[in-house]
ZAMARGU-4260 file (C-alpha; in steps of 0.2 Angstrom, whole numbers, plus 5000, padded with zeros to 4 digits):
<rodrens>
0) 5000/5000/5000 | 5005/5018/4998 | 5013/5025/5013 | 5009/5043/5008 | 5000/5052/5023
5) 4982/5055/5022 | 4976/5073/5020 | 4961/5080/5028 | 4950/5075/5013 | 4956/5057/5015
10) 4953/5058/5034 | 4935/5064/5030 | 4932/5049/5018 | 4937/5037/5032 | 4925/5047/5043
15) 4911/5043/5031 | 4915/5024/5035 | 4913/5027/5053 | 4897/5036/5050 | 4891/5021/5040
20) 4895/5010/5055 | 4885/5021/5067 | 4870/5022/5056 | 4867/5003/5057 | 4872/5001/5075
25) 4860/5015/5081 | 4845/5006/5073 | 4849/4990/5082 | 4854/4997/5099 | 4840/5011/5100
30) 4826/5008/5088 | 4824/4989/5090 | 4827/4991/5108 | 4812/5002/5110 | 4801/4990/5098
35) 4805/4975/5109 | 4800/4983/5125 | 4786/4995/5120 | 4777/4987/5104 | 4781/4969/5108
40) 4780/4971/5128 | 4795/4960/5130 | 4806/4962/5146 | 4819/4976/5145 | 4832/4962/5149
45) 4831/4955/5132 | 4837/4970/5122 | 4850/4973/5136 | 4857/4956/5134 | 4857/4957/5115
50) 4867/4973/5115 | 4879/4965/5128 | 4881/4951/5116 | 4886/4963/5102 | 4899/4970/5114
55) 4905/4953/5120 | 4909/4947/5103 | 4921/4961/5100 | 4933/4952/5111 | 4939/4945/5094
60) 4945/4962/5089 | 4964/4957/5091 | 4961/4943/5078 | 4953/4954/5065 | 4967/4967/5068
65) 4980/4953/5065 | 4971/4948/5049 | 4972/4966/5042 | 4990/4967/5048 | 4995/4951/5038
70) 4986/4956/5022 | 4993/4968/5009 | 4978/4980/5011 | 4966/4984/5025 | 4952/4989/5014
75) 4945/4972/5011 | 4944/4969/5029 | 4934/4985/5032 | 4922/4981/5017 | 4919/4963/5023
80) 4916/4969/5041 | 4903/4982/5034 | 4895/4968/5024 | 4893/4957/5039 | 4887/4972/5050
85) 4874/4976/5036 | 4868/4958/5036 | 4867/4958/5055 | 4857/4974/5055 | 4845/4967/5042
90) 4844/4950/5052 | 4841/4960/5068 | 4826/4968/5060 | 4819/4952/5053 | 4821/4944/5070
95) 4812/4958/5079 | 4798/4957/5067 | 4798/4938/5070 | 4796/4940/5089 | 4779/4947/5086
100) 4774/4930/5079 | 4785/4918/5088 | 4795/4925/5102 | 4807/4910/5104 | 4811/4909/5085
105) 4813/4928/5085 | 4825/4928/5100 | 4836/4914/5093 | 4837/4923/5076 | 4841/4939/5086
110) 4856/4931/5095 | 4863/4926/5078 | 4860/4943/5071 | 4867/4953/5086 | 4883/4942/5086
115) 4885/4946/5067 | 4883/4964/5072 | 4897/4963/5085 | 4908/4953/5072 | 4906/4967/5059
120) 4909/4981/5070 | 4925/4973/5077 | 4932/4969/5060 | 4927/4985/5051 | 4931/4997/5066
125) 4948/4989/5070 | 4954/4989/5053 | 4948/5007/5050 | 4957/5013/5065 | 4973/5003/5060
130) 4972/5012/5043 | 4971/5029/5051 | 4985/5025/5063 | 4997/5020/5049 | 4992/5034/5037
135) 4989/5049/5048 | 5003/5061/5052 | 5007/5063/5070 | 5002/5082/5070 | 4984/5077/5063
140) 4980/5063/5075 | 4970/5073/5087 | 4960/5081/5073 | 4958/5065/5064 | 4951/5057/5079
145) 4939/5072/5081 | 4933/5071/5063 | 4930/5052/5063 | 4920/5052/5079 | 4910/5068/5075
150) 4906/5060/5058 | 4900/5044/5067 | 4889/5055/5079 | 4882/5064/5063 | 4878/5047/5055
155) 4869/5042/5071 | 4859/5058/5072 | 4855/5059/5053 | 4849/5040/5053 | 4839/5042/5069
160) 4830/5057/5062 | 4828/5051/5044 | 4824/5033/5048 | 4812/5038/5062 | 4801/5048/5050
165) 4800/5033/5038 | 4796/5021/5052 | 4779/5029/5057 | 4766/5021/5057 | 4776/5006/5063
170) 4774/4989/5055 | 4786/4975/5055 | 4788/4975/5036 | 4792/4994/5037 | 4805/4991/5050
175) 4813/4978/5039 | 4812/4989/5023 | 4820/5004/5032 | 4834/4994/5040 | 4838/4986/5023
180) 4839/5003/5015 | 4850/5010/5028 | 4861/4995/5028 | 4863/4995/5009 | 4867/5014/5008
185) 4880/5012/5022 | 4888/4998/5013 | 4888/5008/4997 | 4895/5023/5006 | 4909/5013/5013
190) 4914/5006/4996 | 4914/5023/4988 | 4923/5031/5002 | 4937/5018/5002 | 4939/5018/4983
195) 4958/5022/4979 | 4963/5026/4997 | 4975/5011/4997 | 4984/5006/4981 | 4980/4988/4974
200) 4995/4976/4978 | 5007/4973/4963 | 5007/4957/4954 | 5024/4953/4962 | 5019/4957/4980
205) 5031/4951/4993 | 5017/4945/5004 | 5019/4926/5005 | 5003/4915/5006 | 5001/4908/5023
210) 4991/4893/5029 | 4977/4894/5042 | 4989/4886/5055 | 5003/4898/5051 | 4990/4912/5053
215) 4984/4906/5070 | 5002/4904/5076 | 5007/4921/5069 | 4992/4928/5079 | 4997/4920/5095
220) 5014/4927/5093 | 5008/4944/5088 | 4996/4945/5103 | 5010/4939/5115 | 5022/4952/5109
225) 5009/4966/5111 | 5004/4960/5129 | 5023/4959/5133 | 5025/4977/5129 | 5023/4986/5146
230) 5016/5002/5138 | 5003/4993/5127 | 4997/4982/5142 | 4996/4998/5153 | 4986/5007/5140
235) 4974/4992/5138 | 4971/4993/5157 | 4968/5012/5156 | 4956/5010/5141 | 4946/4997/5151
240) 4945/5008/5167 | 4941/5024/5159 | 4928/5017/5147 | 4920/5008/5162 | 4918/5025/5170
245) 4913/5033/5154 | 4899/5021/5151 | 4893/5018/5168 | 4885/5035/5170 | 4874/5034/5154
250) 4859/5024/5160 | 4858/5033/5177 | 4859/5051/5173 | 4841/5054/5167 | 4833/5043/5181
255) 4844/5053/5194 | 4837/5070/5187 | 4819/5063/5187 | 4820/5055/5205 | 4831/5068/5214
260) 4827/5084/5205 | 4809/5081/5199 | 4813/5083/5181 | 4799/5078/5168 | 4803/5065/5154
265) 4805/5080/5142 | 4817/5089/5154 | 4828/5074/5156 | 4829/5072/5137 | 4834/5090/5136
270) 4847/5087/5150 | 4854/5072/5139 | 4855/5084/5125 | 4865/5097/5135 | 4877/5082/5140
275) 4879/5078/5121 | 4882/5096/5117 | 4896/5096/5130 | 4903/5080/5122 | 4903/5089/5105
280) 4912/5104/5112 | 4925/5094/5121 | 4929/5084/5106 | 4930/5100/5095 | 4941/5108/5108
285) 4954/5095/5109 | 4953/5092/5090 | 4957/5110/5086 | 4970/5113/5099 | 4978/5097/5097
290) 4980/5099/5078 | 4981/5117/5075 | 4985/5126/5091 | 5004/5127/5091 | 5005/5133/5109
295) 4994/5119/5115 | 4999/5105/5104 | 5015/5103/5114 | 5005/5097/5128 | 5002/5081/5118
300) 4987/5069/5118 | 4992/5061/5134 | 4990/5077/5143 | 4973/5080/5136 | 4969/5062/5141
305) 4974/5065/5159 | 4966/5082/5160 | 4950/5075/5153 | 4949/5061/5166 | 4953/5073/5180
310) 4939/5085/5174 | 4927/5071/5172 | 4931/5065/5190 | 4928/5083/5197 | 4912/5084/5187
315) 4905/5068/5194 | 4910/5073/5211 | 4900/5089/5207 | 4885/5078/5203 | 4887/5068/5220
320) 4888/5085/5229 | 4873/5091/5219 | 4863/5076/5224 | 4865/5080/5242 | 4865/5099/5241
325) 4847/5100/5233 | 4838/5108/5218 | 4848/5124/5220 | 4863/5116/5212 | 4866/5121/5194
330) 4863/5103/5187 | 4863/5108/5168 | 4879/5117/5170 | 4887/5102/5179 | 4881/5090/5166
335) 4887/5101/5152 | 4904/5102/5161 | 4904/5083/5162 | 4900/5081/5143 | 4915/5093/5139
340) 4926/5083/5150 | 4920/5066/5143 | 4922/5073/5125 | 4940/5079/5128 | 4945/5063/5136
345) 4937/5052/5123 | 4945/5061/5108 | 4962/5062/5117 | 4961/5043/5121 | 4957/5038/5103
350) 4971/5049/5096 | 4983/5041/5109 | 4978/5024/5103 | 4982/5029/5085 | 4999/5037/5091
355) 5004/5022/5102 | 4999/5009/5088 | 5010/5018/5076 | 5025/5016/5087 | 5025/4998/5088
360) 5032/4985/5075 | 5027/4989/5057 | 5011/4980/5052 | 5006/4977/5070 | 4994/4991/5072
365) 4979/4980/5070 | 4983/4969/5084 | 4987/4983/5096 | 4971/4992/5091 | 4962/4976/5093
370) 4968/4973/5110 | 4963/4991/5115 | 4946/4989/5106 | 4942/4973/5115 | 4946/4982/5131
375) 4934/4996/5126 | 4920/4984/5121 | 4921/4974/5136 | 4921/4990/5147 | 4906/4997/5138
380) 4896/4981/5139 | 4900/4980/5158 | 4898/4999/5161 | 4880/5001/5157 | 4875/4985/5166
385) 4885/4988/5182 | 4880/5007/5183 | 4862/5002/5184 | 4865/4988/5196 | 4875/4999/5207
390) 4861/5012/5207 | 4848/4999/5211 | 4859/4992/5225 | 4863/5009/5233 | 4844/5013/5233
395) 4841/4996/5242 | 4855/4998/5255 | 4854/5017/5258 | 4837/5025/5264 | 4841/5042/5257
400) 4839/5042/5238 | 4850/5057/5235 | 4864/5049/5246 | 4862/5033/5236 | 4865/5042/5219
405) 4879/5052/5227 | 4888/5036/5232 | 4886/5029/5214 | 4893/5046/5206 | 4907/5046/5218
410) 4912/5028/5214 | 4912/5033/5195 | 4922/5049/5199 | 4935/5038/5208 | 4936/5027/5193
415) 4940/5042/5182 | 4953/5047/5195 | 4962/5030/5194 | 4961/5032/5175 | 4970/5049/5176
420) 4984/5041/5187 | 4986/5026/5174 | 4987/5039/5160 | 5000/5049/5169 | 5011/5033/5172
425) 5010/5029/5153 | 5015/5047/5149 | 5031/5045/5160 | 5037/5029/5151 | 5051/5032/5139
430) 5047/5032/5120 | 5054/5017/5112 | 5058/5015/5093 | 5049/5002/5084 | 5059/4986/5080
435) 5062/4982/5062 | 5055/4965/5057 | 5046/4958/5042 | 5030/4947/5042 | 5040/4933/5034
440) 5052/4933/5049 | 5037/4933/5061 | 5030/4918/5053 | 5046/4909/5053 | 5049/4914/5072
445) 5032/4907/5076 | 5035/4891/5067 | 5052/4888/5076
</rodrens>
């Protein structure tokens, strides 16, 4: 492939792929979630377990990353991953529709479909980040992370609004038709966006053919090498802890505002909008300062990761204090500050992933990003579940509802504080140059 760094137009093209991923995922995690619970009157545990399954399957991200590392191009892995994701999205719609006729058959089909969604997200997402890590100049990494993630959010918003207008009045066939249209369009956008980003391999390519046994042994060797890297291992732990704290707050913020502050459903929805506006602001802030601000770029992405984690911790401690203090506390301002902190931390962490992936051995970016992506997926799956469990448990054990919520927010704040400490330890580690090795040598070493 060409080693020429991507310009901003090339980065935006890859952002379109991330937007396509988000457009399918939002229908399966939000729209179908609501249909199962409201229209079909099924237990809320069902969609929660299905979404958890889609995160659990992403533990295979290191394997998909290794596959794209060992090939001559990453584009086929991204397109194949998107195809599996599209098929899984359509399958999820068919399964949801089938639940109305036969719940057991529909649930079994949904298990297969959501597993396919997790596989597709893992294969496409890991290979896409690896392509960014290997082709984006270091000075543009913060901006690249911002562009790609904001475009994913844009894809989610546009799909939610557009698809929502076509879904009314709801019928099972309409759900299948709308999901199929979104999936087909997302796959088409992916193919067009990736066209020409990587050059086709030459006929005399020096990439040797390898057997499945060699691929498996090569993967084990590559995974062991990444885990033996102290910096990569510490970063995986940082990703897990920080993303656990990041996701644990999602499902309890609106119930907290309704229970403690007396907010109506409309007011809690607006509060969620305030938080997402803050996330957008934090992402833009780090993206602009990290890529264009000469005075601020010297701080580096790790400094923004540490700062974002510390600010998130303080904002969550603010919510804990506000729960006890009462309704005079500026809740909306506190939530906006939490969103800004979360957005700044998220973009800095993603940019740091790309930076650290590029420092390792050549053509090992996929395995590194796969390890960190698996840590992120597991943390997201656990975070939402554990956050709600902690809130329910605190309400049962603590008579005062405000104190119960304050204890949960304080625990999440401590997780972010631990994340900041972990990020600071990573930042103090010396910068090591990547060893030079070819894939053929790696295979031979794995054999012997």
